[in-house]
PDB file of N, CA, C and O in Angstrom:
ATOM      1  N   UNK A   1      -3.649  -6.317   8.692  1.00  0.00           N
ATOM      2  CA  UNK A   1      -3.362  -7.203   7.556  1.00  0.00           C
ATOM      3  C   UNK A   1      -2.983  -6.502   6.370  1.00  0.00           C
ATOM      4  O   UNK A   1      -2.081  -6.888   5.626  1.00  0.00           O
ATOM      5  N   UNK A   2      -3.777  -5.304   6.162  1.00  0.00           N
ATOM      6  CA  UNK A   2      -3.324  -4.433   5.126  1.00  0.00           C
ATOM      7  C   UNK A   2      -2.042  -3.744   5.101  1.00  0.00           C
ATOM      8  O   UNK A   2      -1.398  -3.582   4.064  1.00  0.00           O
ATOM      9  N   UNK A   3      -1.676  -3.341   6.247  1.00  0.00           N
ATOM     10  CA  UNK A   3      -0.588  -2.630   6.767  1.00  0.00           C
ATOM     11  C   UNK A   3       0.659  -3.430   6.501  1.00  0.00           C
ATOM     12  O   UNK A   3       1.679  -2.879   6.087  1.00  0.00           O
ATOM     13  N   UNK A   4       0.582  -4.898   6.765  1.00  0.00           N
ATOM     14  CA  UNK A   4       1.673  -5.884   6.612  1.00  0.00           C
ATOM     15  C   UNK A   4       1.985  -6.075   5.234  1.00  0.00           C
ATOM     16  O   UNK A   4       3.111  -6.508   4.987  1.00  0.00           O
ATOM     17  N   UNK A   5       1.139  -5.814   4.202  1.00  0.00           N
ATOM     18  CA  UNK A   5       1.485  -6.331   2.904  1.00  0.00           C
ATOM     19  C   UNK A   5       2.577  -5.534   2.436  1.00  0.00           C
ATOM     20  O   UNK A   5       3.437  -6.087   1.751  1.00  0.00           O
ATOM     21  N   UNK A   6       2.681  -4.197   2.731  1.00  0.00           N
ATOM     22  CA  UNK A   6       3.849  -3.511   2.301  1.00  0.00           C
ATOM     23  C   UNK A   6       5.111  -4.038   2.752  1.00  0.00           C
ATOM     24  O   UNK A   6       6.068  -4.111   1.981  1.00  0.00           O
ATOM     25  N   UNK A   7       5.189  -4.498   4.240  1.00  0.00           N
ATOM     26  CA  UNK A   7       6.429  -5.064   4.637  1.00  0.00           C
ATOM     27  C   UNK A   7       6.679  -6.454   4.087  1.00  0.00           C
ATOM     28  O   UNK A   7       7.845  -6.823   3.947  1.00  0.00           O
ATOM     29  N   UNK A   8       5.770  -7.174   3.796  1.00  0.00           N
ATOM     30  CA  UNK A   8       5.840  -8.559   3.252  1.00  0.00           C
ATOM     31  C   UNK A   8       6.455  -8.425   1.906  1.00  0.00           C
ATOM     32  O   UNK A   8       7.395  -9.143   1.564  1.00  0.00           O
ATOM     33  N   UNK A   9       5.899  -7.450   1.086  1.00  0.00           N
ATOM     34  CA  UNK A   9       6.428  -7.281  -0.224  1.00  0.00           C
ATOM     35  C   UNK A   9       7.946  -6.897  -0.303  1.00  0.00           C
ATOM     36  O   UNK A   9       8.784  -7.361  -1.076  1.00  0.00           O
ATOM     37  N   UNK A  10       8.126  -5.871   0.748  1.00  0.00           N
ATOM     38  CA  UNK A  10       9.435  -5.324   0.736  1.00  0.00           C
ATOM     39  C   UNK A  10      10.508  -6.561   1.150  1.00  0.00           C
ATOM     40  O   UNK A  10      11.635  -6.619   0.658  1.00  0.00           O
ATOM     41  N   UNK A  11      10.074  -7.395   1.980  1.00  0.00           N
ATOM     42  CA  UNK A  11      11.022  -8.450   2.370  1.00  0.00           C
ATOM     43  C   UNK A  11      11.131  -9.598   1.225  1.00  0.00           C
ATOM     44  O   UNK A  11      12.155 -10.272   1.117  1.00  0.00           O
ATOM     45  N   UNK A  12      10.059  -9.764   0.420  1.00  0.00           N
ATOM     46  CA  UNK A  12       9.970 -10.585  -0.549  1.00  0.00           C
ATOM     47  C   UNK A  12      10.872 -10.238  -1.877  1.00  0.00           C
ATOM     48  O   UNK A  12      11.516 -11.016  -2.582  1.00  0.00           O
ATOM     49  N   UNK A  13      10.729  -9.002  -1.974  1.00  0.00           N
ATOM     50  CA  UNK A  13      11.345  -8.359  -3.315  1.00  0.00           C
ATOM     51  C   UNK A  13      12.890  -7.886  -3.127  1.00  0.00           C
ATOM     52  O   UNK A  13      13.656  -7.762  -4.082  1.00  0.00           O
ATOM     53  N   UNK A  14      13.249  -7.638  -1.779  1.00  0.00           N
ATOM     54  CA  UNK A  14      14.657  -7.339  -1.562  1.00  0.00           C
ATOM     55  C   UNK A  14      15.623  -8.276  -2.091  1.00  0.00           C
ATOM     56  O   UNK A  14      16.461  -7.871  -2.897  1.00  0.00           O
ATOM     57  N   UNK A  15      15.595  -9.544  -1.706  1.00  0.00           N
ATOM     58  CA  UNK A  15      16.665 -10.498  -2.467  1.00  0.00           C
ATOM     59  C   UNK A  15      16.528 -10.594  -3.794  1.00  0.00           C
ATOM     60  O   UNK A  15      17.516 -11.067  -4.355  1.00  0.00           O
ATOM     61  N   UNK A  16      15.593 -10.289  -4.506  1.00  0.00           N
ATOM     62  CA  UNK A  16      15.479 -10.297  -5.951  1.00  0.00           C
ATOM     63  C   UNK A  16      16.040  -9.121  -6.512  1.00  0.00           C
ATOM     64  O   UNK A  16      16.441  -9.182  -7.675  1.00  0.00           O
ATOM     65  N   UNK A  17      16.126  -8.152  -5.933  1.00  0.00           N
ATOM     66  CA  UNK A  17      16.591  -6.842  -6.545  1.00  0.00           C
ATOM     67  C   UNK A  17      18.158  -6.894  -7.082  1.00  0.00           C
ATOM     68  O   UNK A  17      18.472  -6.336  -8.134  1.00  0.00           O
ATOM     69  N   UNK A  18      18.994  -7.525  -6.365  1.00  0.00           N
ATOM     70  CA  UNK A  18      20.453  -7.386  -6.676  1.00  0.00           C
ATOM     71  C   UNK A  18      20.675  -8.215  -7.882  1.00  0.00           C
ATOM     72  O   UNK A  18      21.434  -7.729  -8.721  1.00  0.00           O
ATOM     73  N   UNK A  19      20.104  -9.489  -8.153  1.00  0.00           N
ATOM     74  CA  UNK A  19      20.433 -10.156  -9.149  1.00  0.00           C
ATOM     75  C   UNK A  19      19.750  -9.590 -10.471  1.00  0.00           C
ATOM     76  O   UNK A  19      20.212  -9.766 -11.598  1.00  0.00           O
ATOM     77  N   UNK A  20      18.577  -8.882 -10.175  1.00  0.00           N
ATOM     78  CA  UNK A  20      17.835  -8.044 -11.424  1.00  0.00           C
ATOM     79  C   UNK A  20      18.657  -6.828 -11.774  1.00  0.00           C
ATOM     80  O   UNK A  20      18.713  -6.442 -12.942  1.00  0.00           O
ATOM     81  N   UNK A  21      19.342  -6.172 -10.730  1.00  0.00           N
ATOM     82  CA  UNK A  21      20.289  -5.140 -11.070  1.00  0.00           C
ATOM     83  C   UNK A  21      21.431  -5.685 -11.947  1.00  0.00           C
ATOM     84  O   UNK A  21      21.747  -5.077 -12.970  1.00  0.00           O
ATOM     85  N   UNK A  22      21.969  -6.655 -11.627  1.00  0.00           N
ATOM     86  CA  UNK A  22      23.206  -7.354 -12.325  1.00  0.00           C
ATOM     87  C   UNK A  22      22.657  -7.634 -13.616  1.00  0.00           C
ATOM     88  O   UNK A  22      23.328  -7.221 -14.563  1.00  0.00           O
ATOM     89  N   UNK A  23      21.515  -8.284 -13.895  1.00  0.00           N
ATOM     90  CA  UNK A  23      21.142  -8.703 -15.199  1.00  0.00           C
ATOM     91  C   UNK A  23      20.569  -7.659 -16.080  1.00  0.00           C
ATOM     92  O   UNK A  23      20.911  -7.629 -17.262  1.00  0.00           O
ATOM     93  N   UNK A  24      19.630  -6.702 -15.549  1.00  0.00           N
ATOM     94  CA  UNK A  24      19.141  -5.761 -16.553  1.00  0.00           C
ATOM     95  C   UNK A  24      19.418  -4.415 -16.227  1.00  0.00           C
ATOM     96  O   UNK A  24      18.780  -3.554 -16.833  1.00  0.00           O
ATOM     97  N   UNK A  25      20.325  -4.043 -15.306  1.00  0.00           N
ATOM     98  CA  UNK A  25      20.613  -2.594 -14.953  1.00  0.00           C
ATOM     99  C   UNK A  25      19.529  -1.948 -14.169  1.00  0.00           C
ATOM    100  O   UNK A  25      18.536  -2.591 -13.826  1.00  0.00           O
ATOM    101  N   UNK A  26      19.686  -0.737 -13.886  1.00  0.00           N
ATOM    102  CA  UNK A  26      18.868   0.161 -13.270  1.00  0.00           C
ATOM    103  C   UNK A  26      17.454   0.252 -13.932  1.00  0.00           C
ATOM    104  O   UNK A  26      16.424   0.153 -13.265  1.00  0.00           O
ATOM    105  N   UNK A  27      17.465   0.432 -15.175  1.00  0.00           N
ATOM    106  CA  UNK A  27      16.091   0.755 -15.787  1.00  0.00           C
ATOM    107  C   UNK A  27      15.403  -0.469 -15.908  1.00  0.00           C
ATOM    108  O   UNK A  27      14.204  -0.440 -15.633  1.00  0.00           O
ATOM    109  N   UNK A  28      15.943  -1.625 -16.288  1.00  0.00           N
ATOM    110  CA  UNK A  28      15.445  -2.898 -16.450  1.00  0.00           C
ATOM    111  C   UNK A  28      14.882  -3.440 -15.184  1.00  0.00           C
ATOM    112  O   UNK A  28      13.797  -4.019 -15.146  1.00  0.00           O
ATOM    113  N   UNK A  29      15.734  -3.216 -14.025  1.00  0.00           N
ATOM    114  CA  UNK A  29      15.072  -3.628 -12.631  1.00  0.00           C
ATOM    115  C   UNK A  29      13.874  -2.916 -12.373  1.00  0.00           C
ATOM    116  O   UNK A  29      12.892  -3.503 -11.920  1.00  0.00           O
ATOM    117  N   UNK A  30      13.868  -1.533 -12.655  1.00  0.00           N
ATOM    118  CA  UNK A  30      12.794  -0.766 -12.134  1.00  0.00           C
ATOM    119  C   UNK A  30      11.567  -1.121 -13.148  1.00  0.00           C
ATOM    120  O   UNK A  30      10.430  -1.123 -12.678  1.00  0.00           O
ATOM    121  N   UNK A  31      11.749  -1.394 -14.400  1.00  0.00           N
ATOM    122  CA  UNK A  31      10.715  -1.826 -15.216  1.00  0.00           C
ATOM    123  C   UNK A  31      10.115  -3.155 -14.765  1.00  0.00           C
ATOM    124  O   UNK A  31       8.909  -3.393 -14.827  1.00  0.00           O
ATOM    125  N   UNK A  32      11.088  -4.056 -14.279  1.00  0.00           N
ATOM    126  CA  UNK A  32      10.469  -5.520 -13.830  1.00  0.00           C
ATOM    127  C   UNK A  32       9.766  -5.175 -12.496  1.00  0.00           C
ATOM    128  O   UNK A  32       8.741  -5.830 -12.308  1.00  0.00           O
ATOM    129  N   UNK A  33      10.063  -4.376 -11.624  1.00  0.00           N
ATOM    130  CA  UNK A  33       9.388  -4.103 -10.213  1.00  0.00           C
ATOM    131  C   UNK A  33       8.014  -3.369 -10.733  1.00  0.00           C
ATOM    132  O   UNK A  33       6.962  -3.578 -10.130  1.00  0.00           O
ATOM    133  N   UNK A  34       8.057  -2.625 -11.713  1.00  0.00           N
ATOM    134  CA  UNK A  34       6.832  -1.980 -12.207  1.00  0.00           C
ATOM    135  C   UNK A  34       5.898  -2.958 -12.715  1.00  0.00           C
ATOM    136  O   UNK A  34       4.717  -2.823 -12.397  1.00  0.00           O
ATOM    137  N   UNK A  35       6.270  -4.003 -13.519  1.00  0.00           N
ATOM    138  CA  UNK A  35       5.425  -4.876 -13.872  1.00  0.00           C
ATOM    139  C   UNK A  35       4.954  -5.989 -12.961  1.00  0.00           C
ATOM    140  O   UNK A  35       3.922  -6.612 -13.209  1.00  0.00           O
ATOM    141  N   UNK A  36       5.698  -6.233 -11.924  1.00  0.00           N
ATOM    142  CA  UNK A  36       5.229  -7.014 -10.804  1.00  0.00           C
ATOM    143  C   UNK A  36       4.104  -6.167 -10.162  1.00  0.00           C
ATOM    144  O   UNK A  36       2.975  -6.633 -10.005  1.00  0.00           O
ATOM    145  N   UNK A  37       4.451  -4.873  -9.784  1.00  0.00           N
ATOM    146  CA  UNK A  37       3.198  -4.004  -9.233  1.00  0.00           C
ATOM    147  C   UNK A  37       2.009  -4.145 -10.077  1.00  0.00           C
ATOM    148  O   UNK A  37       0.962  -4.589  -9.606  1.00  0.00           O
ATOM    149  N   UNK A  38       2.124  -3.776 -11.350  1.00  0.00           N
ATOM    150  CA  UNK A  38       0.947  -3.770 -12.087  1.00  0.00           C
ATOM    151  C   UNK A  38       0.217  -5.181 -12.144  1.00  0.00           C
ATOM    152  O   UNK A  38      -1.005  -5.312 -12.067  1.00  0.00           O
ATOM    153  N   UNK A  39       1.084  -6.171 -12.283  1.00  0.00           N
ATOM    154  CA  UNK A  39       0.185  -7.453 -12.058  1.00  0.00           C
ATOM    155  C   UNK A  39      -0.531  -7.828 -10.709  1.00  0.00           C
ATOM    156  O   UNK A  39      -1.497  -8.583 -10.604  1.00  0.00           O
ATOM    157  N   UNK A  40       0.184  -7.100  -9.599  1.00  0.00           N
ATOM    158  CA  UNK A  40      -0.502  -7.257  -8.279  1.00  0.00           C
ATOM    159  C   UNK A  40      -1.899  -6.529  -8.229  1.00  0.00           C
ATOM    160  O   UNK A  40      -2.894  -6.952  -7.640  1.00  0.00           O
ATOM    161  N   UNK A  41      -1.792  -5.305  -8.984  1.00  0.00           N
ATOM    162  CA  UNK A  41      -2.987  -4.330  -8.936  1.00  0.00           C
ATOM    163  C   UNK A  41      -4.020  -5.193  -9.700  1.00  0.00           C
ATOM    164  O   UNK A  41      -5.118  -5.413  -9.189  1.00  0.00           O
ATOM    165  N   UNK A  42      -3.711  -5.652 -10.829  1.00  0.00           N
ATOM    166  CA  UNK A  42      -4.698  -6.369 -11.588  1.00  0.00           C
ATOM    167  C   UNK A  42      -5.420  -7.516 -10.857  1.00  0.00           C
ATOM    168  O   UNK A  42      -6.635  -7.712 -10.855  1.00  0.00           O
ATOM    169  N   UNK A  43      -4.393  -8.304 -10.183  1.00  0.00           N
ATOM    170  CA  UNK A  43      -5.070  -9.436  -9.475  1.00  0.00           C
ATOM    171  C   UNK A  43      -5.795  -9.107  -8.265  1.00  0.00           C
ATOM    172  O   UNK A  43      -6.647  -9.905  -7.874  1.00  0.00           O
ATOM    173  N   UNK A  44      -5.522  -7.795  -7.470  1.00  0.00           N
ATOM    174  CA  UNK A  44      -6.329  -7.506  -6.522  1.00  0.00           C
ATOM    175  C   UNK A  44      -7.632  -6.824  -6.897  1.00  0.00           C
ATOM    176  O   UNK A  44      -8.519  -6.638  -6.063  1.00  0.00           O
ATOM    177  N   UNK A  45      -7.722  -6.482  -8.079  1.00  0.00           N
ATOM    178  CA  UNK A  45      -8.929  -5.843  -8.574  1.00  0.00           C
ATOM    179  C   UNK A  45      -9.772  -6.950  -8.853  1.00  0.00           C
ATOM    180  O   UNK A  45     -10.981  -6.725  -8.895  1.00  0.00           O
ATOM    181  N   UNK A  46      -9.308  -8.260  -9.078  1.00  0.00           N
ATOM    182  CA  UNK A  46     -10.245  -9.296  -9.296  1.00  0.00           C
ATOM    183  C   UNK A  46     -10.881  -9.829  -7.913  1.00  0.00           C
ATOM    184  O   UNK A  46     -11.966 -10.404  -7.829  1.00  0.00           O
ATOM    185  N   UNK A  47     -10.064  -9.551  -6.910  1.00  0.00           N
ATOM    186  CA  UNK A  47     -10.539 -10.102  -5.584  1.00  0.00           C
ATOM    187  C   UNK A  47     -11.790  -9.478  -5.179  1.00  0.00           C
ATOM    188  O   UNK A  47     -12.571 -10.257  -4.633  1.00  0.00           O
ATOM    189  N   UNK A  48     -12.185  -8.264  -5.306  1.00  0.00           N
ATOM    190  CA  UNK A  48     -13.103  -7.459  -4.856  1.00  0.00           C
ATOM    191  C   UNK A  48     -14.531  -7.828  -5.598  1.00  0.00           C
ATOM    192  O   UNK A  48     -14.673  -7.730  -6.816  1.00  0.00           O
ATOM    193  N   UNK A  49     -15.440  -8.211  -4.809  1.00  0.00           N
ATOM    194  CA  UNK A  49     -16.837  -8.465  -5.450  1.00  0.00           C
ATOM    195  C   UNK A  49     -17.438  -7.152  -6.091  1.00  0.00           C
ATOM    196  O   UNK A  49     -17.175  -6.049  -5.612  1.00  0.00           O
ATOM    197  N   UNK A  50     -18.104  -7.284  -6.993  1.00  0.00           N
ATOM    198  CA  UNK A  50     -18.908  -6.035  -7.510  1.00  0.00           C
ATOM    199  C   UNK A  50     -19.970  -5.468  -6.455  1.00  0.00           C
ATOM    200  O   UNK A  50     -20.498  -6.290  -5.706  1.00  0.00           O
ATOM    201  N   UNK A  51     -20.264  -4.319  -6.365  1.00  0.00           N
ATOM    202  CA  UNK A  51     -21.255  -3.785  -5.231  1.00  0.00           C
ATOM    203  C   UNK A  51     -22.659  -4.173  -5.698  1.00  0.00           C
ATOM    204  O   UNK A  51     -22.900  -4.057  -6.900  1.00  0.00           O
ATOM    205  N   UNK A  52     -23.560  -4.599  -4.913  1.00  0.00           N
ATOM    206  CA  UNK A  52     -24.802  -5.142  -5.186  1.00  0.00           C
ATOM    207  C   UNK A  52     -25.897  -4.104  -4.641  1.00  0.00           C
ATOM    208  O   UNK A  52     -27.088  -4.301  -4.882  1.00  0.00           O
ATOM    209  N   UNK A  53     -25.464  -2.985  -3.895  1.00  0.00           N
ATOM    210  CA  UNK A  53     -26.508  -2.148  -3.323  1.00  0.00           C
ATOM    211  C   UNK A  53     -25.948  -0.750  -3.905  1.00  0.00           C
ATOM    212  O   UNK A  53     -24.770  -0.458  -4.106  1.00  0.00           O
ATOM    213  N   UNK A  54     -26.958  -0.060  -4.096  1.00  0.00           N
ATOM    214  CA  UNK A  54     -26.458   1.418  -4.417  1.00  0.00           C
ATOM    215  C   UNK A  54     -25.821   2.198  -3.196  1.00  0.00           C
ATOM    216  O   UNK A  54     -26.171   2.037  -2.027  1.00  0.00           O
ATOM    217  N   UNK A  55     -24.896   3.013  -3.604  1.00  0.00           N
ATOM    218  CA  UNK A  55     -24.068   3.487  -2.326  1.00  0.00           C
ATOM    219  C   UNK A  55     -25.075   4.634  -1.667  1.00  0.00           C
ATOM    220  O   UNK A  55     -25.894   5.317  -2.282  1.00  0.00           O
ATOM    221  N   UNK A  56     -24.804   4.652  -0.326  1.00  0.00           N
ATOM    222  CA  UNK A  56     -25.561   5.725   0.349  1.00  0.00           C
ATOM    223  C   UNK A  56     -25.088   6.917   0.231  1.00  0.00           C
ATOM    224  O   UNK A  56     -23.890   7.084  -0.002  1.00  0.00           O
ATOM    225  N   UNK A  57     -25.994   8.002   0.379  1.00  0.00           N
ATOM    226  CA  UNK A  57     -25.531   9.348   0.119  1.00  0.00           C
ATOM    227  C   UNK A  57     -24.552   9.822   1.063  1.00  0.00           C
ATOM    228  O   UNK A  57     -24.547   9.175   2.110  1.00  0.00           O
ATOM    229  N   UNK A  58     -23.737  10.747   0.996  1.00  0.00           N
ATOM    230  CA  UNK A  58     -22.711  11.204   1.911  1.00  0.00           C
ATOM    231  C   UNK A  58     -23.574  11.801   3.137  1.00  0.00           C
ATOM    232  O   UNK A  58     -24.648  12.364   2.926  1.00  0.00           O
ATOM    233  N   UNK A  59     -23.075  11.655   4.339  1.00  0.00           N
ATOM    234  CA  UNK A  59     -23.612  12.371   5.449  1.00  0.00           C
ATOM    235  C   UNK A  59     -23.326  13.940   5.591  1.00  0.00           C
ATOM    236  O   UNK A  59     -22.275  14.384   5.128  1.00  0.00           O
ATOM    237  N   UNK A  60     -24.059  14.617   6.097  1.00  0.00           N
ATOM    238  CA  UNK A  60     -23.900  16.070   6.287  1.00  0.00           C
ATOM    239  C   UNK A  60     -22.460  16.380   6.972  1.00  0.00           C
ATOM    240  O   UNK A  60     -21.693  15.498   7.358  1.00  0.00           O
ATOM    241  N   UNK A  61     -22.241  17.637   7.052  1.00  0.00           N
ATOM    242  CA  UNK A  61     -20.947  18.177   7.683  1.00  0.00           C
ATOM    243  C   UNK A  61     -20.800  17.516   9.292  1.00  0.00           C
ATOM    244  O   UNK A  61     -21.782  17.268   9.992  1.00  0.00           O
ATOM    245  N   UNK A  62     -19.627  17.329   9.642  1.00  0.00           N
ATOM    246  CA  UNK A  62     -19.451  16.939  10.971  1.00  0.00           C
ATOM    247  C   UNK A  62     -18.916  15.626  10.932  1.00  0.00           C
ATOM    248  O   UNK A  62     -18.569  15.141  12.009  1.00  0.00           O
ATOM    249  N   UNK A  63     -18.771  14.896   9.796  1.00  0.00           N
ATOM    250  CA  UNK A  63     -18.331  13.485   9.773  1.00  0.00           C
ATOM    251  C   UNK A  63     -16.867  13.350  10.006  1.00  0.00           C
ATOM    252  O   UNK A  63     -16.381  12.341  10.518  1.00  0.00           O
ATOM    253  N   UNK A  64     -16.143  14.427   9.606  1.00  0.00           N
ATOM    254  CA  UNK A  64     -14.624  14.513   9.952  1.00  0.00           C
ATOM    255  C   UNK A  64     -14.265  14.567  11.433  1.00  0.00           C
ATOM    256  O   UNK A  64     -13.220  14.080  11.864  1.00  0.00           O
ATOM    257  N   UNK A  65     -15.226  15.215  12.239  1.00  0.00           N
ATOM    258  CA  UNK A  65     -15.036  15.416  13.710  1.00  0.00           C
ATOM    259  C   UNK A  65     -15.309  14.007  14.309  1.00  0.00           C
ATOM    260  O   UNK A  65     -14.590  13.530  15.186  1.00  0.00           O
ATOM    261  N   UNK A  66     -16.403  13.361  13.777  1.00  0.00           N
ATOM    262  CA  UNK A  66     -16.663  12.078  14.290  1.00  0.00           C
ATOM    263  C   UNK A  66     -15.572  10.982  13.908  1.00  0.00           C
ATOM    264  O   UNK A  66     -15.325  10.067  14.693  1.00  0.00           O
ATOM    265  N   UNK A  67     -14.971  11.091  12.763  1.00  0.00           N
ATOM    266  CA  UNK A  67     -13.918  10.223  12.256  1.00  0.00           C
ATOM    267  C   UNK A  67     -12.781  10.426  13.108  1.00  0.00           C
ATOM    268  O   UNK A  67     -12.228   9.416  13.544  1.00  0.00           O
ATOM    269  N   UNK A  68     -12.321  11.592  13.430  1.00  0.00           N
ATOM    270  CA  UNK A  68     -11.213  11.911  14.292  1.00  0.00           C
ATOM    271  C   UNK A  68     -11.421  11.407  15.813  1.00  0.00           C
ATOM    272  O   UNK A  68     -10.476  11.352  16.600  1.00  0.00           O
ATOM    273  N   UNK A  69     -12.780  11.033  16.168  1.00  0.00           N
ATOM    274  CA  UNK A  69     -12.984  10.552  17.645  1.00  0.00           C
ATOM    275  C   UNK A  69     -13.084   9.094  17.564  1.00  0.00           C
ATOM    276  O   UNK A  69     -13.225   8.435  18.594  1.00  0.00           O
ATOM    277  N   UNK A  70     -13.030   8.628  16.583  1.00  0.00           N
ATOM    278  CA  UNK A  70     -13.302   7.011  16.257  1.00  0.00           C
ATOM    279  C   UNK A  70     -11.928   6.354  16.560  1.00  0.00           C
ATOM    280  O   UNK A  70     -10.932   6.611  15.885  1.00  0.00           O
ATOM    281  N   UNK A  71     -11.925   5.574  17.512  1.00  0.00           N
ATOM    282  CA  UNK A  71     -10.797   4.725  17.942  1.00  0.00           C
ATOM    283  C   UNK A  71     -10.091   3.865  16.937  1.00  0.00           C
ATOM    284  O   UNK A  71      -8.883   4.010  16.749  1.00  0.00           O
ATOM    285  N   UNK A  72     -10.786   2.987  16.292  1.00  0.00           N
ATOM    286  CA  UNK A  72     -10.129   2.122  15.260  1.00  0.00           C
ATOM    287  C   UNK A  72      -9.662   2.937  14.112  1.00  0.00           C
ATOM    288  O   UNK A  72      -8.688   2.521  13.486  1.00  0.00           O
ATOM    289  N   UNK A  73     -10.244   4.067  13.751  1.00  0.00           N
ATOM    290  CA  UNK A  73      -9.656   4.846  12.706  1.00  0.00           C
ATOM    291  C   UNK A  73      -8.401   5.566  13.017  1.00  0.00           C
ATOM    292  O   UNK A  73      -7.550   5.733  12.143  1.00  0.00           O
ATOM    293  N   UNK A  74      -8.234   6.051  14.368  1.00  0.00           N
ATOM    294  CA  UNK A  74      -7.022   6.710  14.965  1.00  0.00           C
ATOM    295  C   UNK A  74      -5.928   5.676  15.046  1.00  0.00           C
ATOM    296  O   UNK A  74      -4.777   6.065  14.847  1.00  0.00           O
ATOM    297  N   UNK A  75      -6.157   4.353  15.324  1.00  0.00           N
ATOM    298  CA  UNK A  75      -5.156   3.236  15.375  1.00  0.00           C
ATOM    299  C   UNK A  75      -4.760   3.115  14.030  1.00  0.00           C
ATOM    300  O   UNK A  75      -3.555   3.134  13.778  1.00  0.00           O
ATOM    301  N   UNK A  76      -5.651   2.984  13.055  1.00  0.00           N
ATOM    302  CA  UNK A  76      -5.218   2.469  11.540  1.00  0.00           C
ATOM    303  C   UNK A  76      -4.384   3.766  11.090  1.00  0.00           C
ATOM    304  O   UNK A  76      -3.304   3.565  10.535  1.00  0.00           O
ATOM    305  N   UNK A  77      -4.814   5.068  11.293  1.00  0.00           N
ATOM    306  CA  UNK A  77      -4.037   6.259  10.919  1.00  0.00           C
ATOM    307  C   UNK A  77      -2.526   6.232  11.563  1.00  0.00           C
ATOM    308  O   UNK A  77      -1.487   6.543  10.981  1.00  0.00           O
ATOM    309  N   UNK A  78      -2.656   5.841  12.732  1.00  0.00           N
ATOM    310  CA  UNK A  78      -1.251   5.895  13.405  1.00  0.00           C
ATOM    311  C   UNK A  78      -0.364   4.770  12.874  1.00  0.00           C
ATOM    312  O   UNK A  78       0.838   4.967  12.694  1.00  0.00           O
ATOM    313  N   UNK A  79      -0.956   3.566  12.615  1.00  0.00           N
ATOM    314  CA  UNK A  79      -0.124   2.464  12.110  1.00  0.00           C
ATOM    315  C   UNK A  79       0.506   2.928  10.638  1.00  0.00           C
ATOM    316  O   UNK A  79       1.667   2.670  10.323  1.00  0.00           O
ATOM    317  N   UNK A  80      -0.275   3.533   9.921  1.00  0.00           N
ATOM    318  CA  UNK A  80       0.263   3.951   8.555  1.00  0.00           C
ATOM    319  C   UNK A  80       1.196   4.959   8.723  1.00  0.00           C
ATOM    320  O   UNK A  80       2.161   4.897   7.962  1.00  0.00           O
ATOM    321  N   UNK A  81       1.161   6.037   9.664  1.00  0.00           N
ATOM    322  CA  UNK A  81       2.033   6.979  10.110  1.00  0.00           C
ATOM    323  C   UNK A  81       3.371   6.495  10.541  1.00  0.00           C
ATOM    324  O   UNK A  81       4.422   6.995  10.137  1.00  0.00           O
ATOM    325  N   UNK A  82       3.285   5.410  11.453  1.00  0.00           N
ATOM    326  CA  UNK A  82       4.573   4.756  11.758  1.00  0.00           C
ATOM    327  C   UNK A  82       5.179   3.976  10.700  1.00  0.00           C
ATOM    328  O   UNK A  82       6.406   3.932  10.603  1.00  0.00           O
ATOM    329  N   UNK A  83       4.324   3.278   9.796  1.00  0.00           N
ATOM    330  CA  UNK A  83       4.799   2.640   8.843  1.00  0.00           C
ATOM    331  C   UNK A  83       5.609   3.436   7.742  1.00  0.00           C
ATOM    332  O   UNK A  83       6.552   2.951   7.116  1.00  0.00           O
ATOM    333  N   UNK A  84       5.179   4.565   7.604  1.00  0.00           N
ATOM    334  CA  UNK A  84       5.645   5.632   6.650  1.00  0.00           C
ATOM    335  C   UNK A  84       7.008   6.293   7.087  1.00  0.00           C
ATOM    336  O   UNK A  84       7.979   6.565   6.381  1.00  0.00           O
ATOM    337  N   UNK A  85       6.811   6.490   8.528  1.00  0.00           N
ATOM    338  CA  UNK A  85       7.991   6.980   9.194  1.00  0.00           C
ATOM    339  C   UNK A  85       9.218   6.070   9.081  1.00  0.00           C
ATOM    340  O   UNK A  85      10.362   6.496   8.925  1.00  0.00           O
ATOM    341  N   UNK A  86       8.830   4.590   9.186  1.00  0.00           N
ATOM    342  CA  UNK A  86      10.070   3.703   9.275  1.00  0.00           C
ATOM    343  C   UNK A  86      10.523   3.205   7.745  1.00  0.00           C
ATOM    344  O   UNK A  86      11.561   2.592   7.497  1.00  0.00           O
ATOM    345  N   UNK A  87       9.564   3.588   6.829  1.00  0.00           N
ATOM    346  CA  UNK A  87       9.862   3.135   5.476  1.00  0.00           C
ATOM    347  C   UNK A  87      10.702   4.193   4.653  1.00  0.00           C
ATOM    348  O   UNK A  87      11.674   3.878   3.968  1.00  0.00           O
ATOM    349  N   UNK A  88      10.242   5.431   4.789  1.00  0.00           N
ATOM    350  CA  UNK A  88      10.806   6.504   3.992  1.00  0.00           C
ATOM    351  C   UNK A  88      11.775   7.319   4.577  1.00  0.00           C
ATOM    352  O   UNK A  88      12.537   7.950   3.844  1.00  0.00           O
ATOM    353  N   UNK A  89      11.865   7.402   5.874  1.00  0.00           N
ATOM    354  CA  UNK A  89      12.901   8.196   6.565  1.00  0.00           C
ATOM    355  C   UNK A  89      14.441   7.712   6.290  1.00  0.00           C
ATOM    356  O   UNK A  89      15.338   8.521   6.051  1.00  0.00           O
ATOM    357  N   UNK A  90      14.637   6.326   6.349  1.00  0.00           N
ATOM    358  CA  UNK A  90      15.819   5.758   6.198  1.00  0.00           C
ATOM    359  C   UNK A  90      16.336   6.051   4.605  1.00  0.00           C
ATOM    360  O   UNK A  90      17.534   6.215   4.375  1.00  0.00           O
ATOM    361  N   UNK A  91      15.516   6.090   3.741  1.00  0.00           N
ATOM    362  CA  UNK A  91      15.641   6.538   2.292  1.00  0.00           C
ATOM    363  C   UNK A  91      16.345   7.980   2.163  1.00  0.00           C
ATOM    364  O   UNK A  91      17.324   8.267   1.474  1.00  0.00           O
ATOM    365  N   UNK A  92      15.621   8.774   2.969  1.00  0.00           N
ATOM    366  CA  UNK A  92      15.810  10.180   2.709  1.00  0.00           C
ATOM    367  C   UNK A  92      17.249  10.539   3.355  1.00  0.00           C
ATOM    368  O   UNK A  92      18.010  11.306   2.765  1.00  0.00           O
ATOM    369  N   UNK A  93      17.564   9.987   4.518  1.00  0.00           N
ATOM    370  CA  UNK A  93      18.833  10.219   5.261  1.00  0.00           C
ATOM    371  C   UNK A  93      19.912   9.438   4.355  1.00  0.00           C
ATOM    372  O   UNK A  93      21.098   9.423   4.683  1.00  0.00           O
TER     373      UNK A  93
END
């Protein structure tokens, strides 16, 4: 769900960008997109409940190796790597 949010916002904002460019120019359109992003950050911050228990102390060394052996984390990291590959490579070329 978290990974699909970037794709959904790209699909939703892509049709709105050409009219914004025609109306406001490059700087105005980028300011408009920045304002939308800022509002989304503020709205997302309101969705998270405050923590009720104190955080646990960090575990000793060796947690990185356990994390790299954890299947769900590896799938999550692979999904983000593929998303970044498909999202940024076309812009670079």
